[in-house]
N, CA, C and O atoms as a GROMACS GRO file, in nm:
protein
  560
    1MET      N    1  -3.348   2.185  -0.155
    1MET     CA    2  -3.304   2.108  -0.231
    1MET      C    3  -3.332   1.947  -0.225
    1MET      O    4  -3.340   1.883  -0.120
    2LEU      N    5  -3.342   1.899  -0.340
    2LEU     CA    6  -3.319   1.735  -0.293
    2LEU      C    7  -3.176   1.662  -0.296
    2LEU      O    8  -3.108   1.674  -0.399
    3THR      N    9  -3.130   1.591  -0.197
    3THR     CA   10  -3.035   1.506  -0.180
    3THR      C   11  -3.060   1.382  -0.175
    3THR      O   12  -3.147   1.353  -0.094
    4GLY      N   13  -3.025   1.315  -0.221
    4GLY     CA   14  -3.052   1.128  -0.233
    4GLY      C   15  -3.236   1.143  -0.240
    4GLY      O   16  -3.304   1.190  -0.330
    5ASN      N   17  -3.276   1.087  -0.114
    5ASN     CA   18  -3.404   1.072  -0.058
    5ASN      C   19  -3.423   1.151   0.058
    5ASN      O   20  -3.510   1.123   0.141
    6LYS      N   21  -3.345   1.250   0.069
    6LYS     CA   22  -3.396   1.356   0.204
    6LYS      C   23  -3.394   1.499   0.137
    6LYS      O   24  -3.310   1.548   0.061
    7TYR      N   25  -3.500   1.545   0.183
    7TYR     CA   26  -3.514   1.707   0.149
    7TYR      C   27  -3.458   1.775   0.233
    7TYR      O   28  -3.488   1.758   0.351
    8GLU      N   29  -3.358   1.873   0.195
    8GLU     CA   30  -3.294   1.971   0.302
    8GLU      C   31  -3.338   2.108   0.328
    8GLU      O   32  -3.362   2.185   0.234
    9VAL      N   33  -3.347   2.139   0.438
    9VAL     CA   34  -3.423   2.265   0.466
    9VAL      C   35  -3.310   2.370   0.467
    9VAL      O   36  -3.193   2.338   0.448
   10ALA      N   37  -3.350   2.506   0.493
   10ALA     CA   38  -3.225   2.608   0.464
   10ALA      C   39  -3.149   2.569   0.524
   10ALA      O   40  -3.049   2.547   0.456
   11ASP      N   41  -3.134   2.541   0.634
   11ASP     CA   42  -3.022   2.567   0.760
   11ASP      C   43  -2.897   2.429   0.733
   11ASP      O   44  -2.785   2.426   0.784
   12GLY      N   45  -2.957   2.323   0.637
   12GLY     CA   46  -2.875   2.195   0.548
   12GLY      C   47  -2.917   2.106   0.666
   12GLY      O   48  -2.840   2.010   0.676
   13ARG      N   49  -3.010   2.106   0.753
   13ARG     CA   50  -3.016   1.947   0.828
   13ARG      C   51  -3.188   1.932   0.786
   13ARG      O   52  -3.289   2.003   0.783
   14SER      N   53  -3.136   1.746   0.748
   14SER     CA   54  -3.283   1.702   0.668
   14SER      C   55  -3.410   1.674   0.763
   14SER      O   56  -3.398   1.658   0.884
   15ASN      N   57  -3.510   1.671   0.707
   15ASN     CA   58  -3.638   1.669   0.806
   15ASN      C   59  -3.618   1.596   0.885
   15ASN      O   60  -3.647   1.611   1.003
   16GLN      N   61  -3.531   1.445   0.807
   16GLN     CA   62  -3.537   1.344   0.917
   16GLN      C   63  -3.471   1.403   1.063
   16GLN      O   64  -3.531   1.398   1.170
   17SER      N   65  -3.340   1.458   1.046
   17SER     CA   66  -3.276   1.460   1.158
   17SER      C   67  -3.355   1.606   1.269
   17SER      O   68  -3.354   1.622   1.392
   18ARG      N   69  -3.406   1.677   1.177
   18ARG     CA   70  -3.492   1.777   1.258
   18ARG      C   71  -3.581   1.738   1.341
   18ARG      O   72  -3.584   1.779   1.457
   19SER      N   73  -3.675   1.644   1.289
   19SER     CA   74  -3.801   1.520   1.330
   19SER      C   75  -3.733   1.465   1.491
   19SER      O   76  -3.770   1.510   1.600
   20LEU      N   77  -3.626   1.357   1.471
   20LEU     CA   78  -3.542   1.286   1.541
   20LEU      C   79  -3.480   1.431   1.658
   20LEU      O   80  -3.401   1.390   1.743
   21ALA      N   81  -3.500   1.539   1.663
   21ALA     CA   82  -3.441   1.664   1.749
   21ALA      C   83  -3.514   1.664   1.791
   21ALA      O   84  -3.505   1.620   1.906
   22VAL      N   85  -3.678   1.718   1.737
   22VAL     CA   86  -3.801   1.733   1.812
   22VAL      C   87  -3.852   1.648   1.889
   22VAL      O   88  -3.912   1.683   1.991
   23LEU      N   89  -3.832   1.477   1.843
   23LEU     CA   90  -3.865   1.442   1.930
   23LEU      C   91  -3.776   1.352   2.076
   23LEU      O   92  -3.823   1.275   2.160
   24GLN      N   93  -3.634   1.404   2.056
   24GLN     CA   94  -3.567   1.411   2.157
   24GLN      C   95  -3.589   1.568   2.275
   24GLN      O   96  -3.590   1.562   2.398
   25GLY      N   97  -3.601   1.656   2.218
   25GLY     CA   98  -3.641   1.750   2.298
   25GLY      C   99  -3.772   1.717   2.370
   25GLY      O  100  -3.776   1.738   2.492
   26ASP      N  101  -3.887   1.664   2.304
   26ASP     CA  102  -4.016   1.650   2.370
   26ASP      C  103  -4.005   1.553   2.471
   26ASP      O  104  -4.085   1.558   2.565
   27LEU      N  105  -3.903   1.450   2.464
   27LEU     CA  106  -3.865   1.331   2.560
   27LEU      C  107  -3.812   1.373   2.670
   27LEU      O  108  -3.846   1.344   2.785
   28ARG      N  109  -3.681   1.478   2.618
   28ARG     CA  110  -3.628   1.551   2.783
   28ARG      C  111  -3.789   1.608   2.859
   28ARG      O  112  -3.833   1.581   2.971
   29SER      N  113  -3.846   1.688   2.755
   29SER     CA  114  -3.912   1.777   2.835
   29SER      C  115  -4.034   1.674   2.938
   29SER      O  116  -4.112   1.721   3.020
   30ARG      N  117  -4.020   1.532   2.905
   30ARG     CA  118  -4.137   1.472   3.019
   30ARG      C  119  -4.060   1.382   3.117
   30ARG      O  120  -4.116   1.294   3.182
   31GLU      N  121  -3.913   1.412   3.124
   31GLU     CA  122  -3.822   1.335   3.205
   31GLU      C  123  -3.893   1.387   3.356
   31GLU      O  124  -3.970   1.484   3.358
   32PRO      N  125  -3.867   1.330   3.447
   32PRO     CA  126  -3.871   1.404   3.587
   32PRO      C  127  -3.800   1.536   3.585
   32PRO      O  128  -3.759   1.595   3.485
   33ALA      N  129  -3.789   1.583   3.740
   33ALA     CA  130  -3.687   1.707   3.754
   33ALA      C  131  -3.529   1.567   3.773
   33ALA      O  132  -3.442   1.596   3.690
   34GLY      N  133  -3.496   1.464   3.842
   34GLY     CA  134  -3.388   1.448   3.848
   34GLY      C  135  -3.346   1.324   3.757
   34GLY      O  136  -3.266   1.234   3.782
   35GLY      N  137  -3.457   1.356   3.600
   35GLY     CA  138  -3.434   1.272   3.524
   35GLY      C  139  -3.411   1.135   3.521
   35GLY      O  140  -3.346   1.097   3.618
   36PHE      N  141  -3.450   1.027   3.423
   36PHE     CA  142  -3.446   0.902   3.477
   36PHE      C  143  -3.420   0.813   3.372
   36PHE      O  144  -3.459   0.696   3.366
   37SER      N  145  -3.320   0.901   3.254
   37SER     CA  146  -3.227   0.804   3.160
   37SER      C  147  -3.102   0.803   3.224
   37SER      O  148  -3.028   0.711   3.190
   38ARG      N  149  -3.046   0.904   3.330
   38ARG     CA  150  -2.889   0.872   3.357
   38ARG      C  151  -2.885   0.744   3.402
   38ARG      O  152  -2.810   0.670   3.338
   39PRO      N  153  -2.971   0.676   3.533
   39PRO     CA  154  -2.936   0.530   3.543
   39PRO      C  155  -2.935   0.425   3.432
   39PRO      O  156  -2.863   0.325   3.441
   40ALA      N  157  -3.025   0.452   3.316
   40ALA     CA  158  -3.025   0.358   3.195
   40ALA      C  159  -2.911   0.372   3.131
   40ALA      O  160  -2.880   0.289   3.046
   41GLU      N  161  -2.844   0.459   3.155
   41GLU     CA  162  -2.749   0.552   3.020
   41GLU      C  163  -2.612   0.466   3.109
   41GLU      O  164  -2.537   0.387   3.052
   42GLU      N  165  -2.605   0.490   3.214
   42GLU     CA  166  -2.474   0.421   3.324
   42GLU      C  167  -2.486   0.291   3.311
   42GLU      O  168  -2.382   0.224   3.308
   43PHE      N  169  -2.628   0.217   3.298
   43PHE     CA  170  -2.609   0.070   3.275
   43PHE      C  171  -2.536   0.025   3.149
   43PHE      O  172  -2.429  -0.033   3.138
   44LEU      N  173  -2.640   0.077   3.039
   44LEU     CA  174  -2.546   0.088   2.887
   44LEU      C  175  -2.457   0.092   2.875
   44LEU      O  176  -2.408   0.003   2.806
   45LYS      N  177  -2.348   0.216   2.944
   45LYS     CA  178  -2.214   0.238   2.948
   45LYS      C  179  -2.136   0.112   2.999
   45LYS      O  180  -2.034   0.069   2.944
   46LEU      N  181  -2.204   0.048   3.130
   46LEU     CA  182  -2.134  -0.048   3.205
   46LEU      C  183  -2.103  -0.207   3.083
   46LEU      O  184  -2.010  -0.282   3.052
   47VAL      N  185  -2.246  -0.188   3.054
   47VAL     CA  186  -2.259  -0.344   2.963
   47VAL      C  187  -2.148  -0.341   2.847
   47VAL      O  188  -2.054  -0.416   2.820
   48VAL      N  189  -2.202  -0.214   2.789
   48VAL     CA  190  -2.107  -0.162   2.656
   48VAL      C  191  -2.000  -0.174   2.673
   48VAL      O  192  -1.959  -0.256   2.591
   49ASP      N  193  -1.891  -0.125   2.757
   49ASP     CA  194  -1.753  -0.104   2.804
   49ASP      C  195  -1.693  -0.250   2.810
   49ASP      O  196  -1.742  -0.343   2.874
   50GLY      N  197  -1.562  -0.256   2.724
   50GLY     CA  198  -1.486  -0.361   2.787
   50GLY      C  199  -1.579  -0.520   2.722
   50GLY      O  200  -1.643  -0.542   2.620
   51ASP      N  201  -1.553  -0.582   2.810
   51ASP     CA  202  -1.607  -0.739   2.792
   51ASP      C  203  -1.770  -0.778   2.887
   51ASP      O  204  -1.830  -0.885   2.898
   52SER      N  205  -1.802  -0.632   2.946
   52SER     CA  206  -1.905  -0.638   3.019
   52SER      C  207  -2.051  -0.721   2.934
   52SER      O  208  -2.117  -0.811   2.985
   53ALA      N  209  -2.073  -0.662   2.802
   53ALA     CA  210  -2.184  -0.734   2.745
   53ALA      C  211  -2.206  -0.878   2.707
   53ALA      O  212  -2.314  -0.926   2.676
   54LEU      N  213  -2.043  -0.966   2.715
   54LEU     CA  214  -2.007  -1.063   2.712
   54LEU      C  215  -2.098  -1.147   2.857
   54LEU      O  216  -2.190  -1.225   2.881
   55SER      N  217  -2.010  -1.076   2.914
   55SER     CA  218  -2.018  -1.117   3.110
   55SER      C  219  -2.209  -1.127   3.084
   55SER      O  220  -2.276  -1.231   3.086
   56LEU      N  221  -2.244  -1.032   3.069
   56LEU     CA  222  -2.389  -1.013   3.057
   56LEU      C  223  -2.510  -1.114   3.019
   56LEU      O  224  -2.614  -1.142   3.079
   57LEU      N  225  -2.451  -1.160   2.883
   57LEU     CA  226  -2.521  -1.233   2.803
   57LEU      C  227  -2.492  -1.383   2.861
   57LEU      O  228  -2.569  -1.473   2.829
   58SER      N  229  -2.382  -1.410   2.945
   58SER     CA  230  -2.350  -1.504   2.984
   58SER      C  231  -2.400  -1.566   3.141
   58SER      O  232  -2.408  -1.679   3.190
   59LEU      N  233  -2.428  -1.430   3.190
   59LEU     CA  234  -2.505  -1.450   3.327
   59LEU      C  235  -2.669  -1.474   3.274
   59LEU      O  236  -2.738  -1.561   3.327
   60MET      N  237  -2.727  -1.380   3.154
   60MET     CA  238  -2.833  -1.399   3.133
   60MET      C  239  -2.869  -1.599   3.116
   60MET      O  240  -2.942  -1.673   3.182
   61ARG      N  241  -2.778  -1.627   2.998
   61ARG     CA  242  -2.793  -1.757   2.971
   61ARG      C  243  -2.823  -1.848   3.065
   61ARG      O  244  -2.920  -1.923   3.055
   62GLU      N  245  -2.714  -1.849   3.196
   62GLU     CA  246  -2.717  -1.926   3.327
   62GLU      C  247  -2.823  -1.929   3.382
   62GLU      O  248  -2.880  -2.034   3.414
   63ALA      N  249  -2.868  -1.814   3.403
   63ALA     CA  250  -3.017  -1.801   3.473
   63ALA      C  251  -3.115  -1.879   3.421
   63ALA      O  252  -3.177  -1.958   3.492
   64ALA      N  253  -3.142  -1.861   3.269
   64ALA     CA  254  -3.217  -1.951   3.174
   64ALA      C  255  -3.208  -2.065   3.217
   64ALA      O  256  -3.293  -2.125   3.282
   65LYS      N  257  -3.086  -2.108   3.177
   65LYS     CA  258  -3.104  -2.278   3.196
   65LYS      C  259  -3.124  -2.298   3.347
   65LYS      O  260  -3.192  -2.398   3.369
   66SER      N  261  -3.088  -2.239   3.447
   66SER     CA  262  -3.148  -2.272   3.599
   66SER      C  263  -3.291  -2.242   3.573
   66SER      O  264  -3.363  -2.339   3.600
   67ARG      N  265  -3.347  -2.151   3.533
   67ARG     CA  266  -3.502  -2.154   3.549
   67ARG      C  267  -3.524  -2.301   3.425
   67ARG      O  268  -3.638  -2.347   3.419
   68ALA      N  269  -3.483  -2.326   3.389
   68ALA     CA  270  -3.540  -2.479   3.295
   68ALA      C  271  -3.533  -2.553   3.339
   68ALA      O  272  -3.640  -2.613   3.344
   69LYS      N  273  -3.414  -2.623   3.410
   69LYS     CA  274  -3.386  -2.718   3.519
   69LYS      C  275  -3.496  -2.700   3.668
   69LYS      O  276  -3.512  -2.788   3.753
   70GLY      N  277  -3.546  -2.593   3.668
   70GLY     CA  278  -3.618  -2.580   3.827
   70GLY      C  279  -3.741  -2.618   3.776
   70GLY      O  280  -3.808  -2.683   3.858
   71TYR      N  281  -3.819  -2.592   3.616
   71TYR     CA  282  -3.917  -2.629   3.559
   71TYR      C  283  -3.912  -2.781   3.607
   71TYR      O  284  -3.979  -2.832   3.696
   72GLU      N  285  -3.802  -2.847   3.512
   72GLU     CA  286  -3.796  -3.004   3.517
   72GLU      C  287  -3.812  -3.063   3.634
   72GLU      O  288  -3.887  -3.160   3.632
   73ALA      N  289  -3.770  -3.038   3.723
   73ALA     CA  290  -3.787  -3.066   3.853
   73ALA      C  291  -3.871  -3.056   3.866
   73ALA      O  292  -3.932  -3.155   3.826
   74TYR      N  293  -3.956  -2.957   3.922
   74TYR     CA  294  -4.086  -2.918   3.914
   74TYR      C  295  -4.198  -3.039   3.863
   74TYR      O  296  -4.276  -3.113   3.923
   75THR      N  297  -4.159  -3.015   3.712
   75THR     CA  298  -4.265  -3.158   3.657
   75THR      C  299  -4.236  -3.278   3.694
   75THR      O  300  -4.337  -3.347   3.706
   76ARG      N  301  -4.115  -3.345   3.722
   76ARG     CA  302  -4.082  -3.438   3.735
   76ARG      C  303  -4.162  -3.529   3.854
   76ARG      O  304  -4.197  -3.646   3.844
   77VAL      N  305  -4.183  -3.417   3.996
   77VAL     CA  306  -4.239  -3.410   4.093
   77VAL      C  307  -4.360  -3.445   4.052
   77VAL      O  308  -4.391  -3.560   4.084
   78LEU      N  309  -4.440  -3.386   3.991
   78LEU     CA  310  -4.585  -3.373   3.956
   78LEU      C  311  -4.572  -3.476   3.879
   78LEU      O  312  -4.659  -3.556   3.914
   79LEU      N  313  -4.501  -3.524   3.780
   79LEU     CA  314  -4.536  -3.662   3.710
   79LEU      C  315  -4.508  -3.792   3.789
   79LEU      O  316  -4.546  -3.903   3.751
   80ASP      N  317  -4.425  -3.766   3.924
   80ASP     CA  318  -4.441  -3.909   4.000
   80ASP      C  319  -4.540  -3.911   4.075
   80ASP      O  320  -4.611  -4.011   4.084
   81TRP      N  321  -4.569  -3.761   4.165
   81TRP     CA  322  -4.742  -3.814   4.199
   81TRP      C  323  -4.820  -3.857   4.132
   81TRP      O  324  -4.895  -3.949   4.164
   82TYR      N  325  -4.818  -3.801   4.030
   82TYR     CA  326  -4.994  -3.823   3.879
   82TYR      C  327  -4.963  -3.983   3.878
   82TYR      O  328  -5.058  -4.061   3.891
   83THR      N  329  -4.825  -4.033   3.863
   83THR     CA  330  -4.825  -4.192   3.815
   83THR      C  331  -4.859  -4.273   3.930
   83THR      O  332  -4.929  -4.374   3.916
   84HIS      N  333  -4.810  -4.232   4.056
   84HIS     CA  334  -4.818  -4.313   4.176
   84HIS      C  335  -4.985  -4.274   4.210
   84HIS      O  336  -5.030  -4.312   4.318
   85ASP      N  337  -5.044  -4.223   4.146
   85ASP     CA  338  -5.244  -4.213   4.180
   85ASP      C  339  -5.242  -4.092   4.314
   85ASP      O  340  -5.318  -4.116   4.408
   86LYS      N  341  -5.165  -3.982   4.320
   86LYS     CA  342  -5.192  -3.862   4.375
   86LYS      C  343  -5.212  -3.741   4.257
   86LYS      O  344  -5.138  -3.675   4.184
   87PHE      N  345  -5.362  -3.752   4.282
   87PHE     CA  346  -5.460  -3.644   4.194
   87PHE      C  347  -5.440  -3.524   4.239
   87PHE      O  348  -5.433  -3.441   4.148
   88TRP      N  349  -5.428  -3.482   4.346
   88TRP     CA  350  -5.471  -3.357   4.441
   88TRP      C  351  -5.385  -3.347   4.551
   88TRP      O  352  -5.341  -3.433   4.626
   89ILE      N  353  -5.366  -3.194   4.546
   89ILE     CA  354  -5.276  -3.160   4.639
   89ILE      C  355  -5.273  -3.051   4.703
   89ILE      O  356  -5.269  -2.948   4.635
   90ASN      N  357  -5.275  -3.039   4.851
   90ASN     CA  358  -5.345  -2.884   4.925
   90ASN      C  359  -5.215  -2.752   4.867
   90ASN      O  360  -5.094  -2.771   4.852
   91THR      N  361  -5.287  -2.638   4.847
   91THR     CA  362  -5.198  -2.579   4.822
   91THR      C  363  -5.254  -2.430   4.951
   91THR      O  364  -5.371  -2.406   4.976
   92SER      N  365  -5.154  -2.368   5.000
   92SER     CA  366  -5.203  -2.267   5.081
   92SER      C  367  -5.311  -2.307   5.144
   92SER      O  368  -5.416  -2.294   5.082
   93GLY      N  369  -5.317  -2.367   5.284
   93GLY     CA  370  -5.439  -2.368   5.357
   93GLY      C  371  -5.504  -2.500   5.262
   93GLY      O  372  -5.465  -2.600   5.200
   94GLU      N  373  -5.656  -2.413   5.301
   94GLU     CA  374  -5.759  -2.512   5.252
   94GLU      C  375  -5.756  -2.532   5.101
   94GLU      O  376  -5.820  -2.634   5.075
   95ASN      N  377  -5.711  -2.481   5.001
   95ASN     CA  378  -5.737  -2.501   4.905
   95ASN      C  379  -5.684  -2.621   4.804
   95ASN      O  380  -5.562  -2.606   4.795
   96GLU      N  381  -5.728  -2.736   4.723
   96GLU     CA  382  -5.706  -2.821   4.673
   96GLU      C  383  -5.671  -2.789   4.493
   96GLU      O  384  -5.758  -2.748   4.416
   97VAL      N  385  -5.565  -2.811   4.462
   97VAL     CA  386  -5.569  -2.840   4.352
   97VAL      C  387  -5.499  -2.967   4.261
   97VAL      O  388  -5.413  -3.049   4.291
   98SER      N  389  -5.594  -2.939   4.110
   98SER     CA  390  -5.558  -3.102   4.037
   98SER      C  391  -5.414  -3.056   4.009
   98SER      O  392  -5.363  -2.951   3.972
   99VAL      N  393  -5.353  -3.220   4.054
   99VAL     CA  394  -5.219  -3.225   3.980
   99VAL      C  395  -5.171  -3.258   3.805
   99VAL      O  396  -5.066  -3.276   3.744
  100GLU      N  397  -5.302  -3.254   3.778
  100GLU     CA  398  -5.347  -3.285   3.634
  100GLU      C  399  -5.295  -3.174   3.551
  100GLU      O  400  -5.201  -3.176   3.471
  101SER      N  401  -5.414  -3.028   3.603
  101SER     CA  402  -5.363  -2.884   3.544
  101SER      C  403  -5.256  -2.872   3.586
  101SER      O  404  -5.190  -2.828   3.492
  102LEU      N  405  -5.174  -2.887   3.699
  102LEU     CA  406  -5.037  -2.846   3.717
  102LEU      C  407  -4.938  -2.853   3.635
  102LEU      O  408  -4.845  -2.780   3.601
  103LEU      N  409  -5.007  -3.031   3.591
  103LEU     CA  410  -4.854  -3.074   3.491
  103LEU      C  411  -4.866  -3.030   3.334
  103LEU      O  412  -4.776  -3.021   3.251
  104LEU      N  413  -5.049  -2.999   3.316
  104LEU     CA  414  -5.007  -2.902   3.163
  104LEU      C  415  -4.961  -2.808   3.162
  104LEU      O  416  -4.886  -2.778   3.070
  105GLU      N  417  -4.997  -2.692   3.301
  105GLU     CA  418  -4.902  -2.585   3.278
  105GLU      C  419  -4.746  -2.604   3.288
  105GLU      O  420  -4.674  -2.517   3.239
  106ALA      N  421  -4.696  -2.698   3.341
  106ALA     CA  422  -4.602  -2.738   3.370
  106ALA      C  423  -4.507  -2.767   3.266
  106ALA      O  424  -4.388  -2.734   3.264
  107VAL      N  425  -4.576  -2.836   3.176
  107VAL     CA  426  -4.528  -2.912   3.088
  107VAL      C  427  -4.462  -2.808   2.992
  107VAL      O  428  -4.349  -2.812   2.942
  108LYS      N  429  -4.568  -2.705   2.977
  108LYS     CA  430  -4.547  -2.566   2.875
  108LYS      C  431  -4.409  -2.494   2.882
  108LYS      O  432  -4.366  -2.403   2.811
  109LEU      N  433  -4.333  -2.585   3.024
  109LEU     CA  434  -4.222  -2.466   3.018
  109LEU      C  435  -4.100  -2.543   2.988
  109LEU      O  436  -3.995  -2.492   2.950
  110VAL      N  437  -4.120  -2.662   3.005
  110VAL     CA  438  -4.006  -2.774   2.984
  110VAL      C  439  -3.956  -2.807   2.840
  110VAL      O  440  -4.023  -2.818   2.737
  111THR      N  441  -3.793  -2.821   2.863
  111THR     CA  442  -3.712  -2.803   2.744
  111THR      C  443  -3.666  -2.932   2.719
  111THR      O  444  -3.600  -2.941   2.616
  112ASP      N  445  -3.681  -3.043   2.788
  112ASP     CA  446  -3.616  -3.176   2.774
  112ASP      C  447  -3.733  -3.281   2.709
  112ASP      O  448  -3.817  -3.344   2.772
  113ALA      N  449  -3.716  -3.278   2.591
  113ALA     CA  450  -3.826  -3.381   2.518
  113ALA      C  451  -3.838  -3.493   2.571
  113ALA      O  452  -3.939  -3.532   2.512
  114ASP      N  453  -3.813  -3.569   2.635
  114ASP     CA  454  -3.792  -3.691   2.677
  114ASP      C  455  -3.904  -3.659   2.780
  114ASP      O  456  -4.021  -3.681   2.748
  115LEU      N  457  -3.870  -3.603   2.916
  115LEU     CA  458  -3.957  -3.551   2.965
  115LEU      C  459  -4.101  -3.521   2.919
  115LEU      O  460  -4.190  -3.588   2.972
  116ARG      N  461  -4.135  -3.427   2.827
  116ARG     CA  462  -4.280  -3.382   2.784
  116ARG      C  463  -4.304  -3.518   2.721
  116ARG      O  464  -4.415  -3.564   2.748
  117GLN      N  465  -4.246  -3.576   2.661
  117GLN     CA  466  -4.296  -3.729   2.593
  117GLN      C  467  -4.353  -3.800   2.743
  117GLN      O  468  -4.474  -3.810   2.760
  118ARG      N  469  -4.279  -3.836   2.823
  118ARG     CA  470  -4.316  -3.919   2.926
  118ARG      C  471  -4.449  -3.866   3.024
  118ARG      O  472  -4.508  -3.945   3.097
  119VAL      N  473  -4.483  -3.730   3.014
  119VAL     CA  474  -4.546  -3.656   3.086
  119VAL      C  475  -4.695  -3.645   2.989
  119VAL      O  476  -4.809  -3.629   3.030
  120GLU      N  477  -4.663  -3.655   2.895
  120GLU     CA  478  -4.811  -3.684   2.757
  120GLU      C  479  -4.879  -3.837   2.766
  120GLU      O  480  -4.998  -3.864   2.746
  121GLU      N  481  -4.782  -3.919   2.797
  121GLU     CA  482  -4.785  -4.055   2.778
  121GLU      C  483  -4.891  -4.068   2.917
  121GLU      O  484  -5.001  -4.120   2.900
  122ALA      N  485  -4.854  -4.018   3.052
  122ALA     CA  486  -4.919  -4.047   3.158
  122ALA      C  487  -5.032  -3.969   3.157
  122ALA      O  488  -5.141  -4.017   3.186
  123LEU      N  489  -5.018  -3.867   3.129
  123LEU     CA  490  -5.160  -3.768   3.086
  123LEU      C  491  -5.281  -3.841   3.008
  123LEU      O  492  -5.401  -3.843   3.035
  124VAL      N  493  -5.208  -3.903   2.900
  124VAL     CA  494  -5.315  -3.949   2.771
  124VAL      C  495  -5.334  -4.141   2.861
  124VAL      O  496  -5.443  -4.197   2.858
  125ALA      N  497  -5.261  -4.180   2.901
  125ALA     CA  498  -5.298  -4.314   2.946
  125ALA      C  499  -5.411  -4.306   3.074
  125ALA      O  500  -5.516  -4.370   3.080
  126ARG      N  501  -5.365  -4.224   3.157
  126ARG     CA  502  -5.500  -4.207   3.262
  126ARG      C  503  -5.624  -4.166   3.183
  126ARG      O  504  -5.730  -4.201   3.235
  127GLN      N  505  -5.633  -4.098   3.065
  127GLN     CA  506  -5.762  -4.056   3.038
  127GLN      C  507  -5.834  -4.171   2.944
  127GLN      O  508  -5.952  -4.171   2.910
  128SER      N  509  -5.749  -4.251   2.918
  128SER     CA  510  -5.773  -4.359   2.841
  128SER      C  511  -5.859  -4.451   2.917
  128SER      O  512  -5.965  -4.500   2.878
  129ARG      N  513  -5.786  -4.472   3.058
  129ARG     CA  514  -5.856  -4.546   3.156
  129ARG      C  515  -5.978  -4.541   3.221
  129ARG      O  516  -6.059  -4.626   3.258
  130ILE      N  517  -5.969  -4.373   3.228
  130ILE     CA  518  -6.111  -4.312   3.256
  130ILE      C  519  -6.208  -4.369   3.160
  130ILE      O  520  -6.307  -4.421   3.210
  131TYR      N  521  -6.196  -4.369   3.033
  131TYR     CA  522  -6.317  -4.365   2.908
  131TYR      C  523  -6.321  -4.517   2.922
  131TYR      O  524  -6.426  -4.580   2.935
  132ASP      N  525  -6.194  -4.575   2.918
  132ASP     CA  526  -6.264  -4.754   2.897
  132ASP      C  527  -6.329  -4.764   3.033
  132ASP      O  528  -6.447  -4.802   3.031
  133GLU      N  529  -6.289  -4.744   3.121
  133GLU     CA  530  -6.394  -4.762   3.279
  133GLU      C  531  -6.587  -4.691   3.246
  133GLU      O  532  -6.696  -4.738   3.279
  134LYS      N  533  -6.563  -4.611   3.198
  134LYS     CA  534  -6.653  -4.529   3.160
  134LYS      C  535  -6.750  -4.664   3.077
  134LYS      O  536  -6.864  -4.706   3.096
  135ALA      N  537  -6.670  -4.693   3.004
  135ALA     CA  538  -6.768  -4.778   2.843
  135ALA      C  539  -6.808  -4.920   2.909
  135ALA      O  540  -6.898  -4.991   2.865
  136ASN      N  541  -6.712  -4.955   3.042
  136ASN     CA  542  -6.711  -5.101   3.096
  136ASN      C  543  -6.847  -5.090   3.126
  136ASN      O  544  -6.929  -5.162   3.070
  137LYS      N  545  -6.891  -4.971   3.243
  137LYS     CA  546  -7.002  -4.957   3.337
  137LYS      C  547  -7.155  -4.910   3.294
  137LYS      O  548  -7.252  -4.898   3.369
  138LYS      N  549  -7.144  -4.878   3.108
  138LYS     CA  550  -7.240  -4.853   3.011
  138LYS      C  551  -7.295  -4.997   2.978
  138LYS      O  552  -7.417  -5.014   2.977
  139SER      N  553  -7.220  -5.086   2.953
  139SER     CA  554  -7.187  -5.206   2.927
  139SER      C  555  -7.282  -5.274   2.995
  139SER      O  556  -7.398  -5.292   2.958
  140ASP      N  557  -7.218  -5.322   3.124
  140ASP     CA  558  -7.328  -5.369   3.221
  140ASP      C  559  -7.453  -5.392   3.252
  140ASP      O  560  -7.483  -5.436   3.363
   0.00000   0.00000   0.00000
């Protein structure tokens, strides 16, 4: 029989609810003996009960802010090195890495528009000087 947009079968359950029951049964049959959904269910209960959801969101926001501040500090240090003509740094022993490449990667993660602008200006100014020096050598 047709009721709304759902077809009901003889036992009164819709095809949609029957499919969901089959899917749930299939997923349960794939669980390891101890079950892996219990810890997830307990975590969700903890989050949903009381003010835990708000506390979790607040904690996540603070973690994101701390991470952003860390990226900004890292970028400011790299920018200082770059503007004071330190273009290579040693990382883990013998490997040298370009400060310019680190700056290009770091600036993607910075949320402060002013800092991003300063990095962009420093990178463009340095490249302009390099191009000017090459042009002057060719004209000599």
